MARBA-3410 file (N, C-alpha, C, O; in Angstrom, 1 decimal):
201
15.2,-2.8,-22.7,15.6,-4.3,-22.1,14.5,-4.1,-21.1,14.5,-3.0,-20.5 ~ 13.6,-5.0,-20.9,12.7,-4.8,-19.9,12.6,-5.7,-18.6,12.8,-6.9,-18.3 ~ 12.4,-4.6,-18.0,12.9,-5.5,-16.4,11.0,-5.6,-15.8,10.0,-4.9,-15.9 ~ 11.5,-7.2,-15.3,10.0,-7.9,-15.4,9.9,-8.3,-13.5,10.6,-9.1,-12.8 ~ 9.2,-7.8,-13.3,9.1,-7.9,-11.4,7.9,-8.3,-11.1,7.2,-7.4,-11.6
6.9,-9.3,-10.5,6.4,-9.9,-9.9,5.5,-8.8,-8.6,6.1,-8.1,-7.7 ~ 4.5,-8.9,-8.8,3.7,-7.6,-7.6,3.3,-9.3,-6.5,2.5,-10.2,-6.7 ~ 4.4,-9.0,-5.4,3.6,-10.2,-4.4,2.1,-9.8,-3.9,1.9,-10.7,-3.2 ~ 1.1,-9.0,-3.8,0.3,-9.5,-3.6,-1.3,-10.1,-4.0,-1.1,-10.2,-5.2 ~ -2.4,-10.5,-3.8,-3.6,-11.0,-4.0,-5.0,-9.9,-4.2,-6.1,-10.1,-4.6
-4.3,-8.4,-3.6,-5.0,-7.7,-4.1,-5.2,-6.9,-5.7,-4.4,-6.3,-6.4 ~ -6.2,-7.0,-5.8,-6.5,-6.9,-7.6,-6.4,-5.2,-7.5,-5.7,-4.9,-8.6 ~ -6.7,-3.9,-6.7,-6.9,-3.3,-7.4,-6.0,-2.6,-6.7,-6.2,-1.4,-6.6 ~ -4.7,-3.2,-5.9,-3.5,-2.8,-5.8,-2.4,-3.0,-7.1,-1.5,-2.3,-7.4 ~ -2.7,-4.1,-7.7,-2.0,-4.6,-8.7,-2.2,-4.0,-9.6,-1.4,-4.0,-10.5
-3.3,-3.3,-9.8,-3.7,-1.9,-11.5,-3.0,-0.7,-10.6,-2.2,-0.1,-11.3 ~ -3.1,-0.3,-9.5,-2.6,1.0,-8.5,-1.1,1.1,-8.8,-0.7,2.2,-9.3 ~ 0.0,-0.1,-8.7,0.9,0.2,-8.6,1.2,-0.2,-10.4,1.9,0.7,-10.9 ~ 0.8,-0.8,-10.9,1.0,-1.2,-12.6,1.2,0.2,-13.6,1.8,0.3,-14.6 ~ 0.0,1.6,-12.8,-0.4,2.2,-13.3,1.0,3.1,-13.0,1.9,3.3,-13.8
1.1,3.5,-11.5,2.3,4.5,-11.1,3.5,3.7,-11.5,4.5,4.4,-11.6 ~ 3.6,2.6,-11.7,5.6,2.6,-12.2,5.1,2.7,-14.3,5.8,3.2,-15.1 ~ 4.1,2.2,-14.4,4.0,2.4,-16.0,4.1,4.1,-16.1,4.8,4.6,-17.0 ~ 3.6,4.7,-15.6,3.9,6.3,-15.6,5.0,6.9,-15.7,5.4,7.6,-16.7 ~ 5.8,6.4,-14.2,7.2,6.2,-14.7,8.0,5.8,-16.1,8.8,6.6,-16.7
7.8,4.6,-16.4,8.9,4.0,-17.0,8.1,2.7,-17.8,7.3,1.9,-17.4 ~ 8.5,3.0,-18.9,7.7,1.7,-19.8,8.5,0.7,-19.6,8.0,-0.4,-19.8 ~ 9.8,0.6,-19.1,10.3,-1.0,-19.0,10.6,-1.6,-18.3,11.4,-2.5,-18.4 ~ 9.6,-1.0,-16.9,9.4,-2.0,-16.0,8.1,-2.6,-15.9,7.1,-2.1,-15.3 ~ 8.3,-3.9,-16.5,6.7,-4.7,-16.6,6.7,-5.7,-14.8,7.4,-6.6,-14.2
5.5,-5.0,-14.6,4.7,-5.8,-13.3,4.2,-6.5,-13.3,3.1,-6.2,-13.9 ~ 4.2,-8.1,-12.9,3.5,-9.6,-13.0,2.6,-9.3,-11.7,3.0,-9.0,-10.5 ~ 1.1,-9.5,-12.1,0.9,-9.8,-11.0,0.9,-11.9,-10.2,0.6,-12.9,-10.9 ~ 1.1,-11.9,-9.4,1.7,-13.3,-8.5,0.4,-14.0,-8.6,0.4,-15.2,-8.2 ~ -1.0,-13.3,-9.2,-1.6,-14.7,-9.0,-1.4,-15.2,-10.8,-2.4,-15.7,-11.2
-0.9,-15.1,-11.2,-0.1,-15.9,-12.4,0.3,-17.2,-12.0,0.1,-18.3,-12.5 ~ 0.8,-16.9,-11.0,1.5,-18.5,-9.6,0.5,-18.6,-8.7,0.6,-18.3,-7.5 ~ -0.7,-19.2,-9.4,-2.1,-19.9,-8.4,-1.2,-20.8,-7.0,-1.4,-20.6,-5.8 ~ -0.3,-21.7,-7.6,0.0,-21.9,-6.0,1.2,-21.2,-4.8,1.4,-21.5,-3.7 ~ 1.7,-20.4,-5.6,2.6,-19.6,-4.7,1.8,-19.2,-3.4,0.7,-18.5,-3.5
2.3,-19.6,-2.4,2.2,-19.6,-0.8,1.9,-17.9,-0.4,2.4,-17.0,-1.1 ~ 1.0,-17.9,0.8,0.9,-17.0,1.2,2.0,-16.9,2.4,2.3,-17.7,3.2 ~ 2.4,-15.8,2.2,3.5,-15.8,4.1,2.6,-15.5,5.4,1.4,-15.2,5.3 ~ 3.2,-15.5,6.4,2.7,-14.8,7.6,3.4,-13.7,7.8,4.6,-13.5,8.0 ~ 2.3,-12.9,7.8,3.0,-11.5,7.7,2.9,-11.2,8.9,2.0,-10.5,9.2
4.3,-11.7,10.1,4.5,-11.6,11.4,5.3,-10.5,12.0,5.6,-10.2,13.2 ~ 5.8,-9.7,10.5,6.8,-8.4,11.1,6.3,-7.0,12.2,5.4,-6.2,11.8 ~ 6.7,-6.9,13.0,6.0,-5.4,13.6,6.5,-4.0,12.8,6.4,-3.0,13.5 ~ 7.0,-4.0,11.4,7.1,-3.0,10.9,6.3,-3.3,9.7,6.0,-4.4,9.2 ~ 6.0,-2.1,9.1,5.5,-2.1,7.5,6.8,-2.3,6.7,6.6,-2.8,5.6
8.2,-2.0,7.0,9.0,-2.1,6.5,8.8,-3.8,6.2,8.8,-4.3,5.1 ~ 8.7,-4.4,7.2,9.1,-6.1,7.7,8.3,-7.1,7.0,8.5,-8.1,6.3 ~ 7.2,-6.3,7.6,6.2,-7.3,6.4,6.2,-7.0,4.7,5.9,-7.8,4.0 ~ 6.5,-6.2,4.4,6.8,-6.0,3.0,7.4,-6.7,2.7,7.1,-7.6,1.9 ~ 8.8,-6.7,3.3,10.2,-7.7,3.0,9.8,-9.1,3.1,10.4,-10.0,2.5
8.7,-9.2,3.8,8.3,-10.9,4.3,8.0,-11.3,2.9,8.7,-12.1,2.2 ~ 6.5,-10.3,2.4,6.1,-10.6,0.8,6.6,-11.3,0.0,6.5,-12.5,-0.4 ~ 7.9,-9.5,-0.7,8.4,-9.9,-1.0,9.9,-11.2,-1.5,10.1,-11.7,-2.6 ~ 10.3,-11.3,-0.7,11.1,-12.3,-0.2,10.2,-13.8,-0.7,10.7,-14.5,-1.6 ~ 9.2,-14.1,-0.2,8.4,-15.0,-0.5,8.5,-15.3,-1.9,9.0,-16.3,-2.6
8.0,-14.2,-2.1,7.3,-14.3,-4.1,8.7,-14.8,-4.8,8.8,-15.8,-5.5 ~ 9.7,-13.7,-4.4,11.1,-14.6,-5.1,11.2,-15.5,-5.4,11.5,-16.0,-6.4 ~ 11.1,-15.9,-3.8,11.8,-17.4,-3.7,11.0,-18.2,-4.4,11.6,-19.2,-4.9 ~ 9.4,-18.0,-4.8,8.3,-19.2,-5.2,8.9,-18.9,-7.1,9.3,-19.7,-7.9 ~ 8.8,-17.7,-7.1,8.4,-17.5,-8.5,10.2,-17.4,-9.5,10.4,-17.6,-10.7
11.1,-17.2,-8.8,12.8,-17.3,-9.4,12.7,-15.8,-9.8,13.5,-15.8,-10.7 ~ 12.3,-14.7,-9.8,11.9,-13.6,-10.5,11.9,-12.8,-9.5,11.5,-13.1,-8.3 ~ 12.5,-11.4,-9.9,13.0,-9.9,-9.2,11.1,-10.0,-8.5,10.3,-10.5,-9.2 ~ 10.9,-9.4,-7.3,9.8,-9.3,-6.8,9.2,-8.2,-5.7,9.9,-8.3,-4.7 ~ 8.5,-7.4,-5.6,7.8,-6.0,-5.4,7.0,-6.8,-4.3,6.8,-8.0,-4.2
6.5,-5.6,-3.6,6.0,-5.7,-2.6,5.5,-4.9,-1.7,6.4,-4.8,-0.8 ~ 4.3,-3.9,-1.3,4.4,-3.6,-0.5,3.6,-3.7,1.1,3.3,-4.9,1.0 ~ 3.2,-3.3,1.9,2.9,-3.1,3.3,2.4,-1.8,3.4,3.0,-0.8,3.0 ~ 0.9,-1.6,4.3,0.6,-0.4,4.1,-0.8,0.0,5.3,-1.4,-0.9,5.8 ~ -1.0,1.4,5.4,-1.6,1.4,5.7,-1.8,2.1,6.8,-0.7,2.4,7.4
-3.3,2.9,7.5,-3.3,4.1,8.2,-3.1,3.6,9.7,-3.4,2.6,10.5 ~ -2.5,4.8,9.6,-2.3,5.5,11.0,-2.7,6.6,12.0,-2.2,7.7,12.0 ~ -3.7,6.3,12.8,-4.7,7.2,13.2,-4.3,7.9,14.8,-4.4,7.2,15.8 ~ -3.9,9.6,14.8,-3.0,10.0,15.9,-4.0,9.4,17.3,-3.5,8.7,18.1 ~ -5.6,9.6,17.4,-6.6,9.5,18.3,-6.4,7.9,18.8,-6.6,7.6,19.9
-5.8,6.9,17.4,-5.6,5.9,18.1,-4.1,5.1,18.8,-3.8,3.9,18.9 ~ -3.4,6.1,19.1,-2.0,6.0,19.4,-1.6,5.1,18.0,-1.5,3.9,18.1 ~ -1.5,5.5,17.1,-1.1,4.8,15.9,-1.5,3.8,15.7,-0.8,3.0,15.1 ~ -2.4,3.7,15.9,-3.0,2.6,14.9,-4.5,3.0,14.3,-5.3,3.9,14.5 ~ -4.7,1.8,13.5,-4.5,0.5,13.3,-3.2,0.4,13.1,-2.6,-0.3,14.0
-2.2,1.1,12.0,-0.8,0.7,11.9,-0.9,-0.5,10.8,-1.7,-0.3,9.8 ~ -0.2,-1.6,10.9,0.1,-2.6,10.5,-1.3,-3.4,10.4,-1.8,-4.2,9.7 ~ -1.6,-2.9,11.5,-3.3,-4.3,11.5,-4.3,-3.2,10.6,-5.5,-2.9,10.9 ~ -4.1,-3.0,10.0,-5.1,-2.2,9.1,-5.7,-3.0,8.4,-6.8,-3.2,9.0 ~ -5.7,-3.8,7.2,-6.1,-4.8,6.3,-7.0,-5.7,7.0,-7.9,-6.2,6.4
-6.9,-6.1,8.9,-7.6,-7.1,9.0,-8.0,-5.8,10.4,-7.2,-5.7,11.3 ~ -8.6,-5.4,10.4,-8.5,-4.2,11.9,-10.3,-5.1,12.4,-10.6,-5.6,13.5 ~ -10.8,-5.2,11.6,-12.3,-5.6,11.5,-12.4,-7.2,11.9,-13.4,-7.8,11.5 ~ -11.7,-7.8,12.4,-11.3,-9.3,12.4,-10.7,-10.3,11.1,-9.7,-11.0,11.3 ~ -11.2,-10.3,10.1,-10.4,-10.7,8.8,-9.7,-9.6,7.9,-9.8,-8.4,7.7
-9.0,-10.5,7.3,-8.4,-10.0,6.1,-9.1,-9.7,5.0,-9.8,-10.3,4.3 ~ -8.5,-8.1,5.0,-8.9,-7.4,3.4,-10.9,-7.5,3.1,-11.5,-7.7,2.1 ~ -11.4,-7.1,4.6,-13.3,-6.9,4.0,-12.4,-5.3,4.9,-11.9,-5.0,6.0 ~ -12.7,-4.5,3.5,-12.3,-3.2,3.5,-14.2,-2.6,4.2,-14.3,-1.8,5.2 ~ -15.1,-3.1,3.6,-16.1,-1.9,4.0,-16.3,-2.3,6.2,-16.9,-1.5,7.0
-15.8,-3.4,6.5,-15.8,-3.5,7.7,-15.0,-3.0,8.9,-15.2,-2.8,10.1 ~ -13.7,-2.9,8.0,-12.6,-2.2,8.4,-12.9,-0.7,8.5,-12.8,-0.1,9.6 ~ -13.1,0.0,7.2,-13.8,1.4,7.7,-14.3,2.0,8.8,-13.9,2.9,9.6 ~ -16.2,0.7,8.5,-16.9,0.6,9.7,-16.2,0.7,10.9,-16.6,1.7,11.6 ~ -15.6,0.2,11.3,-14.9,0.1,12.7,-14.2,1.2,13.4,-14.3,1.5,14.5
-13.2,1.8,12.1,-12.6,2.5,12.6,-13.2,3.8,12.5,-12.8,4.4,13.6 ~ -13.9,4.5,11.8,-15.3,5.7,12.1,-16.1,5.3,13.3,-16.7,6.4,13.5 ~ -16.4,4.5,14.0,-17.1,4.4,14.6,-16.2,4.3,16.1,-16.7,4.5,17.2 ~ -14.8,4.0,16.0,-14.2,4.0,17.0,-13.7,5.7,17.6,-13.5,6.2,18.7 ~ -13.6,6.5,16.0,-12.7,8.0,16.7,-14.7,8.9,16.3,-14.8,10.0,15.8
-15.5,8.1,16.6,-16.8,8.9,16.5,-17.1,10.0,17.2,-17.9,10.8,16.8 ~ -16.6,10.3,18.5,-16.3,11.1,19.3,-15.1,12.1,19.4,-15.2,12.8,20.4 ~ -14.1,12.2,18.6,-13.1,12.5,18.5,-13.5,14.1,17.7,-14.3,14.1,16.7 ~ -12.9,15.1,18.3,-12.9,16.1,17.6,-12.4,16.5,16.0,-11.6,15.9,15.4 ~ -12.9,17.2,15.8,-12.1,17.9,13.8,-10.6,17.7,14.3,-9.8,17.0,13.7
-10.4,18.5,15.8,-9.1,19.2,15.6,-8.0,18.3,15.8,-6.9,18.7,15.4 ~ -8.0,16.9,16.3,-7.7,15.7,17.1,-8.3,14.0,16.0,-8.6,12.9,16.3 ~ -8.4,14.7,14.8,-8.6,13.5,13.6,-7.4,13.5,12.7,-7.4,13.4,11.5 ~ -6.5,13.6,13.6,-5.1,13.6,12.0,-5.2,12.1,11.7,-6.1,11.5,12.3 ~ -4.5,11.4,10.9,-4.2,10.5,10.2,-3.3,10.6,9.2,-3.0,11.6,8.4
-2.6,9.3,9.5,-1.1,9.4,8.3,-1.8,8.0,7.1,-2.7,7.2,7.5 ~ -1.4,7.9,6.2,-1.8,6.7,5.2,0.3,6.5,5.0,1.0,7.5,4.6 ~ 0.6,5.3,5.3,2.4,4.8,5.6,2.2,3.1,4.4,1.6,2.1,4.5 ~ 3.1,3.7,3.5,3.4,2.6,2.9,5.0,2.1,2.8,5.8,3.0,2.5 ~ 5.3,1.1,3.0,7.0,0.3,2.7,6.4,-0.4,1.4,5.4,-1.1,1.2
7.2,-0.1,0.7,7.6,-0.7,-0.4,9.1,-1.8,-0.9,10.0,-1.0,-1.1 ~ 9.5,-3.0,-1.1,9.9,-3.7,-0.7,10.5,-4.4,-2.3,9.7,-4.4,-3.3 ~ 11.6,-4.6,-2.2,12.1,-5.2,-3.8,13.4,-6.4,-2.9,14.3,-6.0,-2.1 ~ 13.3,-7.6,-3.3,14.0,-8.7,-2.9,13.9,-9.4,-3.8,12.9,-10.0,-4.0 ~ 15.1,-9.6,-4.8,16.1,-10.7,-5.6,16.3,-12.2,-5.2,16.8,-12.7,-4.2
15.7,-13.1,-6.6,16.0,-14.5,-5.5,17.7,-14.3,-5.4,17.8,-14.1,-4.2 ~ 18.7,-14.3,-5.7,19.7,-14.1,-5.4,20.2,-13.1,-3.8,21.3,-12.9,-3.4 ~ 19.1,-12.8,-3.3,19.8,-12.2,-1.8,19.0,-10.6,-1.7,18.5,-10.1,-0.7 ~ 19.2,-10.0,-3.2,19.3,-8.4,-3.0,18.4,-7.7,-2.0,18.1,-8.7,-1.4 ~ 17.9,-7.0,-1.6,16.9,-6.4,-0.6,16.8,-5.0,-0.7,17.9,-4.4,-0.6
16.0,-4.3,-0.9,15.7,-3.2,-0.3,14.8,-2.5,-0.3,13.8,-2.7,-1.1 ~ 14.6,-1.3,0.7,13.1,-1.3,1.5,12.7,0.6,1.4,13.4,1.4,2.0 ~ 11.7,1.1,0.6,11.4,2.4,1.2,10.1,2.7,1.6,9.2,1.9,1.9 ~ 10.0,4.3,1.7,8.3,4.3,2.6,8.2,5.5,1.9,9.1,6.3,1.4 ~ 6.7,5.7,1.9,6.1,6.6,1.3,5.0,7.3,2.7,4.8,6.6,3.8
4.5,8.6,2.4,3.7,8.9,3.9,2.7,10.4,3.3,3.2,11.4,2.7 ~ 1.5,10.3,3.6,0.7,10.9,3.3,-0.3,11.3,4.3,-1.3,10.5,4.5 ~ -0.1,12.8,5.1,-0.6,13.3,5.8,-2.0,13.5,5.7,-2.3,13.8,4.5 ~ -2.9,13.6,6.6,-4.5,14.3,6.9,-5.1,14.0,7.7,-4.4,13.3,8.6 ~ -6.2,14.2,8.0,-7.9,13.9,8.6,-8.5,13.2,8.4,-8.7,13.2,7.1
-9.2,12.2,9.2,-10.1,11.2,9.3,-11.6,12.5,9.4,-11.9,13.4,10.2 ~ -12.2,12.0,7.9,-13.9,13.0,7.8,-14.6,11.7,9.1,-14.0,10.8,9.8 ~ -15.9,12.3,8.9,-17.0,11.7,10.0,-17.9,10.5,8.9,-18.2,9.5,9.4 ~ -18.1,10.7,7.9,-18.7,9.8,7.2,-18.0,8.9,6.0,-16.8,9.2,5.8 ~ -18.3,8.3,5.5,-17.6,8.1,4.2,-18.1,8.7,2.8,-19.3,9.0,2.6
-16.8,8.9,1.7,-17.3,9.9,0.8,-16.5,9.0,-0.2,-15.5,8.3,0.0 ~ -17.0,9.3,-1.5,-16.3,8.6,-2.4,-16.8,7.1,-2.9,-17.2,6.3,-2.1 ~ -16.5,7.0,-4.3,-16.4,5.3,-4.6,-14.9,4.8,-5.7,-14.9,4.1,-6.7 ~ -13.9,5.6,-5.2,-12.4,5.3,-6.0,-11.9,4.7,-5.1,-12.7,4.5,-4.1 ~ -10.4,4.4,-5.1,-9.9,3.7,-4.2,-10.2,2.7,-3.3,-11.4,2.1,-3.2
-9.5,2.5,-2.7,-9.9,0.9,-1.8,-9.6,1.4,0.0,-9.0,2.4,0.5 ~ -10.2,0.3,0.4,-9.6,0.0,2.0,-10.6,1.5,2.7,-11.8,1.6,2.7 ~ -9.5,2.5,3.4,-9.6,3.4,4.4,-9.8,5.0,3.4,-10.0,6.1,3.9 ~ -9.8,4.9,1.8,-9.8,6.4,1.2,-11.1,7.0,1.4,-11.2,8.2,1.6 ~ -12.3,6.2,1.3,-13.6,7.0,1.4,-13.6,8.1,2.9,-14.0,9.3,2.9
-12.9,7.2,4.1,-12.6,8.6,5.4,-11.2,9.0,5.3,-10.7,9.1,6.4 ~ -10.3,9.3,4.4,-9.2,10.1,4.4,-9.1,11.5,3.5,-9.2,11.4,2.3 ~ -9.1,12.2,3.9,-9.2,13.7,3.3,-7.4,14.3,3.3,-7.0,15.0,4.2 ~ -6.7,14.1,2.4,-5.1,14.9,2.3,-5.1,16.0,2.6,-6.1,16.6,2.2 ~ -4.1,16.6,3.4,-4.2,17.7,4.0,-3.7,18.7,2.0,-2.9,18.5,1.1
-4.8,19.9,2.5,-4.7,20.7,1.2,-5.7,20.4,0.2,-6.0,21.0,-0.7 ~ -6.1,19.2,0.7,-7.4,18.9,-0.2,-8.7,19.2,0.5,-8.8,19.3,1.7 ~ -10.1,19.3,-0.3,-11.3,19.3,0.2,-12.2,17.5,-0.2,-13.2,16.9,0.2 ~ -11.4,17.4,-0.7,-11.8,15.4,-1.6,-10.9,14.4,-1.0,-9.7,14.5,-0.7 ~ -11.8,13.3,-0.8,-11.6,12.2,-0.1,-10.8,11.3,-1.2,-11.1,11.1,-2.4
-9.8,11.0,-0.4,-8.9,9.7,-1.7,-9.1,9.1,-2.3,-8.3,8.9,-3.2 ~ -11.0,8.5,-2.1,-11.3,8.0,-2.9,-12.5,9.0,-3.8,-13.3,8.4,-4.6 ~ -12.6,10.1,-3.6,-12.6,11.2,-4.5,-12.0,11.7,-5.3,-12.4,12.7,-5.9 ~ -10.8,11.1,-5.3,-9.6,12.0,-6.5,-9.9,10.9,-8.3,-10.6,9.8,-8.5 ~ -9.5,11.4,-8.7,-8.8,10.9,-9.8,-7.9,9.9,-9.8,-6.9,10.6,-9.8
-7.5,8.6,-9.9,-6.5,8.0,-10.0,-5.8,8.7,-10.1,-5.3,9.1,-9.0 ~ -5.3,9.2,-11.1,-3.8,10.2,-11.3,-4.0,11.2,-10.2,-3.0,11.4,-9.5 ~ -5.0,11.8,-10.0,-4.5,12.9,-8.9,-3.8,11.8,-7.7,-2.6,11.9,-7.5 ~ -4.5,11.0,-7.0,-4.6,10.0,-5.5,-2.9,9.5,-5.9,-2.1,9.5,-5.1 ~ -2.6,9.1,-7.2,-0.9,9.1,-7.5,-0.3,9.7,-7.0,0.3,9.4,-5.9
-0.3,11.0,-7.7,0.4,11.8,-7.1,0.8,12.1,-5.7,1.9,12.4,-5.4 ~ -0.3,11.9,-4.8,-0.2,12.1,-3.7,0.2,11.4,-3.1,0.9,11.9,-2.1 ~ 0.1,9.8,-3.3,-0.4,9.1,-2.1,0.9,8.5,-1.6,2.0,8.7,-2.2 ~ 0.6,7.7,-0.2,1.4,6.8,0.5,2.5,5.8,-0.5,3.7,5.7,-0.4 ~ 1.5,5.1,-1.5,1.7,4.1,-2.2,2.4,4.7,-3.4,3.3,4.1,-3.8
2.0,5.7,-3.9,2.6,6.6,-5.3,4.0,7.0,-4.9,4.8,6.9,-5.8 ~ 4.5,7.4,-3.5,5.7,7.8,-3.4,6.4,7.2,-3.3,7.4,7.3,-3.9 ~ 6.1,5.8,-2.3,6.7,4.8,-2.1,7.5,4.4,-3.5,8.7,4.5,-3.7 ~ 6.6,3.9,-4.1,7.0,3.5,-5.6,7.9,4.2,-6.2,9.0,3.9,-6.7 ~ 7.2,5.6,-6.2,8.3,6.2,-7.1,9.6,6.1,-6.4,10.5,5.9,-7.2
9.8,6.2,-5.4,11.3,6.2,-5.0,11.7,4.3,-5.0,12.8,3.7,-4.6 ~ 10.9,3.9,-5.4,11.6,2.5,-5.6,11.9,1.9,-6.7,12.7,1.0,-6.7 ~ 11.2,2.6,-8.0,11.6,2.5,-9.3,13.1,2.8,-9.6,13.6,2.0,-10.4 ~ 13.6,3.4,-9.3,14.8,4.2,-9.3,15.8,3.1,-9.2,16.7,2.8,-9.9 ~ 15.4,2.6,-8.1,16.5,1.1,-7.5,16.1,-0.5,-8.1,16.7,-1.5,-8.1
14.8,-0.2,-8.6,14.3,-1.5,-9.8,15.8,-1.2,-11.0,16.7,-2.0,-11.2 ~ 15.7,0.0,-11.5,16.3,-0.2,-12.5,17.8,-0.4,-12.1,18.4,-1.0,-12.9 ~ 18.3,-0.1,-11.3,19.9,0.8,-10.5,20.1,-1.1,-10.2,21.3,-1.5,-10.3 ~ 19.1,-2.2,-10.0,20.0,-3.5,-9.0,19.8,-4.5,-10.6,20.6,-5.4,-10.9 ~ 18.4,-4.0,-11.4,18.1,-5.4,-12.4,18.7,-4.8,-14.1,19.3,-5.5,-14.9
18.3,-3.2,-14.4,18.8,-2.8,-15.8,20.0,-3.2,-16.3,20.4,-2.8,-17.4
END
């Protein structure tokens, strides 16, 4: 039996990444892009945590499509910036989803921070919401440090400036499968997959 879930995002990079992560775990979970419902509303992400915002998106997609929906909210938390950008990562430069501007601003803000204080973490909350009201949220984290300059062309967002602990390559320099194995989103959706099967299988 195939379990069909809608991924509540307009980010094509994220759709591919989540399809790849869940596809590697199980062939019985089919991830549908919310773009198949062009009239789907864009909910206001006014939660104060990654978990709250992930649930807001999943609930909205489930209500609109009538199908179980999954969503994530994720970002980078920088030690020298007291955990910011955090939930504001996607719009740190002023407008939502402008990766280059967000990355440039973040690196400018920590330009004079010494290497020993450039710690950062990628955090992801992954949520499942069903039309009949079942909800679950899990989180994944990967720790590392910020580089001084962007490196690599893979991934998206802040990947070119994030060096995971134990690696000499940024997440933008890793192969997709390597990144999935250690990433915050990979950890969160690997934890969510058995919950999807438990509730929907």
